[in-house]
N, C-alpha and C positions, 0 to 999 in steps of 0.2 A: 556329803559326809556319810561314812559307812555306819550302819547301825548293826550292833553285835546280834547275830541270828539267835544265840542263846537267850538273850534278854526277851526277843519277841517270842520265841518258841515257849519259854516258860510262862508267858501270858496266854499263850494259845492252848497249852496243854490241858488245862482244866476246862476250858470252853470246848475243846475238841471232844473230850471224854463225855462231857454232858450232852453232846450231840451225836454220840454213838461212834465216834472215831477212836480207835485204841492207840494209834501210832501217829505222829506228826514229826516232819523233819523239814529242812531247808537245803537247798544247793544253788550254785550258780546256774543261770539259764543258759547252759552250754551243753551241746552234746560232744562227748569226748571223741577224738579223731578215730579210735578203734571201733567205736560203735557206729559211727558215720559209715565207715568202710563196710562193716558188716551188714548194715541195713541195704546200702548200695548193692553189695554183692547178692544179697538174698533177693532183692527185686531183679537184678540183672539175670540172675539163674532162673527166674520164673518160678520160684518156690511159693509165691503168693497165690498162684493159681488164677482163678477168674476174678480175684478182688481187684478189679480195676481201679477202685478208689484208692488204693494203697500208694501207688506210684504218683499219683497226683499230688499238687501242692508239696513238693519236696522241699522247696525253700522255706515254707511254713514248718514242714516236719523237722527239718535239720537246722534251719537258721532262725525260726520263730518269726519269720518276716510277714508282714500283712495283718498285724494285730491291731495297727493304729498306734502302737507305741513300741519302744525297743526294751523288752524285758530284760532285767538285770539278774533277777533271782526267781526261784520257783519254791513254793510251799507245797508240801505233798501230805496228804491225809489218807489213812488206811482205815477201812471199816470191815470187821469180820462178818461173813454171811453163813457160815456153816451152822446148822442146827443140829443138836444132838439126837433129836427124833428122826432125823432123816433115815439113818440105817434101819431102824425098826419099822418105818413106814414104806420105804422105797428100795432099801438095800437089797433085798432079795427078789425084786420084781423083774420079770423078763422085759419089761418095757421101762427103760430108765431116763430120767431127766437130770441134767447136771444141777448140783447144789444151788448154783446162783440163780436158776431158773425157777425155783419152786416157790419163791416169794414174789413181792412187788418188784417191778422194774427198777433195777439199781440206778439208772440214770435219774429218775424222778426222786428217789429217796435221797441219794448223796446231794444232789441240788438243794432240796428241801432242808436237809440237815446242815449244810454248810452255809446257810443264809446268815445265821447269826455270827458266824466267823467272818464272813465277808462284810457284814454291817459293821462289825468291830474294826476290821482293818481300814474300812473306808472312812469310819469317824475318826480313827487314830492318825490317818495319814491322808487327809482330804485332797491333797495336791498330787497324789500318786494314782496310778492305774492298776486295777486287779482284774484278771480275767480267768474265770473258772473253766476247767475241761473235765468232762466225764466222758471219755471216748469221743466227745463232740469235736475236740480239736485233734488234728493229725499230728500229735507230738508223740515222741517215745515215752510214754508215762512210766514204763518199767526202768528204763534207763535212768530217768530223772529221780525217781524213787530210790534206786540203787545208790546214786550219787548223794541223796539226802539221808542215807543211812537206814532207810526202812528195811531193806532186805538185799539179798543177792539174787541174781538171776540164774537159776539152777540149769541143770543139764536138760530138763524138760521144758525150758524157756520161760518157766513161771517165776514170778518173784517170790522168795521164800524168806521168811523171817524166823530166827531161831527159837523164839518164844511162842509164836502164834501159828506157825506153819505158813501155809499159802492160800487158805481159803479166805481171802480178803479182797475187797474192791479198793481201787485207788481213785482218788480226784486230785487234780493238780490245780494250782493258782499261780498264774504267771503274773509277775508284777515288775514295774520299773523302779521299785524300791531297792536301793543297793544295800546288800547286806554282807557283813563279814562272816563267812560261813565257819561256824565252830564244828559242825559234824563232819565226819569222814565216810567216804563210801563203804558200805557194808562189805565184809570179807566173805568171799565164796567158801562155803562149808560143805559142798558136795562130796569133796574128797575123792575116793575111789569108787563111792557108790554109784552103781548103774542100774538101780532097780526100775527107775522110769523107762530107760531104754529097752530093757528086757521085756517089760510088762506091755508096752505098746502093741497091741495085736496087728497092726497094719504096717509097721515099720516106718512110721512118720518122723521118728526121732533119731538124730544124731547127737553127739555131745554138744549141748548149747545151740542146736540148730534144729528147725522143724521144716518139713516139707508139708505145707498146708494142703496140698493136693491129696495126700494120704491120710490126713487127720480126720478122725471120726467127727469131731466138732465142725470142722469145715463141711464135711459131707452133708451133715444134717441141717446145716444153717445157710452157708454160702454157696454151695453147689445147687444151682437151680435146674439142673439137668432133669429130664423126665424120669430117669431112672439112676439109682445109686447102688452100691454094694459095699459089703464089709462094715455093717454099722454095729455088729455085736450087741445088739439089745438097746442101743441108744436112740432114743427118739428126737432128743434135742440136747446137743452138746455132748461132752464126755469129760469124766473126772478120772480116768484109769491112772494116767501118770501122776496125779495128785495123791489118789487113794494109797498108792504103794510107797509114796515118799516117806521115809522114817520120820522127817520132821512133822508130818501130819499123823502117820500110822501110829507112831510111838509117842513121840515127845507132846505133841498138842493134845492128843487124845488122853494121855495119862494126866495132864493138867486140867482137863475138862474145859478146854477152850471151845468157846462156841459164840455165836452172835447175841448181843443184848437186844437187839432190835426186833420187835414184833413183826414188822414189815418184811423181815427175811426168814421168818418162820415157815415151815411147811404149810401150805394152804390147805383148807379143809377138803376140797374136792380131790386131793391127792390121797386123802385119808380113807376114801371109799375105795371099792375095788377099781384099781387103776385101768384094769382091761375095759371098763365101761368107756373110757375116753376114746377107744377105737372107733366107736360107732357114733360120735357126736356129730351133729350137723354143722355146716359152716356157720350158721347163725349162733349156735351154742359156743363154737369155738371162739368166735369173735367176742362173745359175752364173757367166757371164762378167763381168756388171756388178754383182755383188751389193756390191762395195766401190768402185763407180765413181759419179761424179756422174750418169751415165746412168740410174742406178736411180731418179731423180726421176720419169722417165716410165715408163708401163706398157708392157707388151709389145705391147698393142693400138695404142697410141701410136707405138710403134718401127716397127711393121708399116705403119700409116697414113702415116707420113712417107716410109718407103722406097717405098711404092706410089705415093705423090704425085710423087716425083722421077723414077720410071720413067715415069709418065704424062706429066709436063711434058717429059721428054727425048724421049719419042716424039712428042709434039706440036709439038716444036721451039721451044717457048717456056716461060716459067715462070708463066703465068697471071696 
């Protein structure tokens, strides 16, 4: 018997907000054919660069096989991470960190905050299976979130919501609970705007497509080469294509949209002179970033990125 998704989402809405999620939605656990084709073409073209983990488990990525159950539906939750203090603390710094990386590791926070939601679901439907993913399952979260009505996938390949912009995290819950889906996929509202494409300093973006090999975020995090170039001041990640997006730059800012969670606020050590991080030891790096997304990179990568920015600044360009 199908359960109306609007009934379940109505129950989940207050529980979600209580736990730091601003949006929730539901969709069929299915990747539309057009998205399957886009994902396969992206991989076959080598645009994923050295992220060898991406082509693995394509059956799980596209068919959701290997979970121990056959999912029928997916629940999607979104949590804002942008802190209004970021600009005043880090906005003008010659050494920049993505907004998502200046607080606690979102993997840990979203799992912790979704616990009450999962407990509710398992109590309510004891004979059903539920599996949460926070980047931990190789599933196309943005596609599922779009299908659940959370937002559209913009020209910069980020998920955008017309009310809160794009500075939010996603977590998905796959389930064999059959739902009659009431929500519709979010409508694309990028229109003729190409601000993100023009702003990307490395030319990594085409409309709705990204060449990861050129992306600054990829270079600072995924590229493990001894040397990299064209970081444009970014030590970890990059927010340029989101910063220029009118849905963030104008609408979300005008509404004062920001995170409600202290875990995602700018941490104290960023409030000091950020240049002091350049000379920290490996032990200090491990201590400062032990529970941060920045721990995805090694100390040697951290030093490499910092040296690259110094060199590019000295040379007067970004390579």
